[in-house]
C-alpha positions, 0 to 999 in steps of 0.5 A: 448779246446785242443781237439777243437784246434786239430780238427780244425787243422785236418780239415784245413790240409784236406782242404789244401790237397784237394786244392793242388790236385784239379785243379779247386781250386785256379785257379791252372792251372793244366791240361792246354793243352800244345801247340802242333800241335794238338791244334795250330792255325795260328799266321801269314798268308800272306795277299795276296794268289793270283798271286803266282810267282816262285822265285829261285834266292835266298838262303835265303828268308824272310817275316817280321812279328810282334807279339803283345804279347808273342806266342808259335810257333809249326811249319811253313808252306811254299809253295816251291818245288823241281824244278828239281825233283831230288834235293839232298839238303834240306831247313831250316825254322826258325825265325830271329830277326829284325834289328830294322830299322823300315819300311826298316828293315832286318833280323839279327840273327837266333832265338835260337831253331827256326830251322827245316830242310826238305829234298828237295826230300820231298817238294811238287810237283811244279805242285800242289804247296802244302804248306809243314809243318815244325814241330819244335821238341819242341814248342818255346816261343817268346816274343812280337816283330818284327821277320822274318820267313826265308827259307834257301836252304842247299846244294841246287840250284833248290828250287822254292819259291812261293810269292804273286806278287800283291800289298798288304796293305803297311805293307808287306815286303819280303827280299831275300839274297845269303848269309844271310847278304846282303839283297834285299827287296820288300815292299807290297809283301810276300812269302807264309809262315805261322807261327802256334802256340798258343796265 
């Protein structure tokens, strides 16, 4: 009887070890791909892509966006350019929290670890108006909710930001500011931002 019990314990021990090392057992999730720019997708894309117009009168520009569920953000894309061709400043892209004001809401404070900076000299050419990538140093997990994707000029005065000037569906909202506190906003218009990551 004792030998039988010991044998059963031995078999159970082997089964437990196999389960612990087998990613297919018990739905362990081992081996799931880490979210990165190698496997990400567009989480937010502006609804209007035509009728682009340049705008260089603001240090801060922002688009409002809503995530229905938790997301992992890997990078931003933004259509802008160094208008002078010799700007020595830079541009930071990041996420801001929403002030909770509903249809008339504005950006409030920056989301921690959401910033990435790019030298103005590396931005796309104004003639071709390319979309530039701003890859985060490490992916950022954000909860469901309303946010703003924001571009900030740093020691710069001549970066053109592209926005869609045509009427949208009614849910779009863009804002701009000289100081990041006092915002002027327009509905049915958006700057040409994109946010990339994983669902």
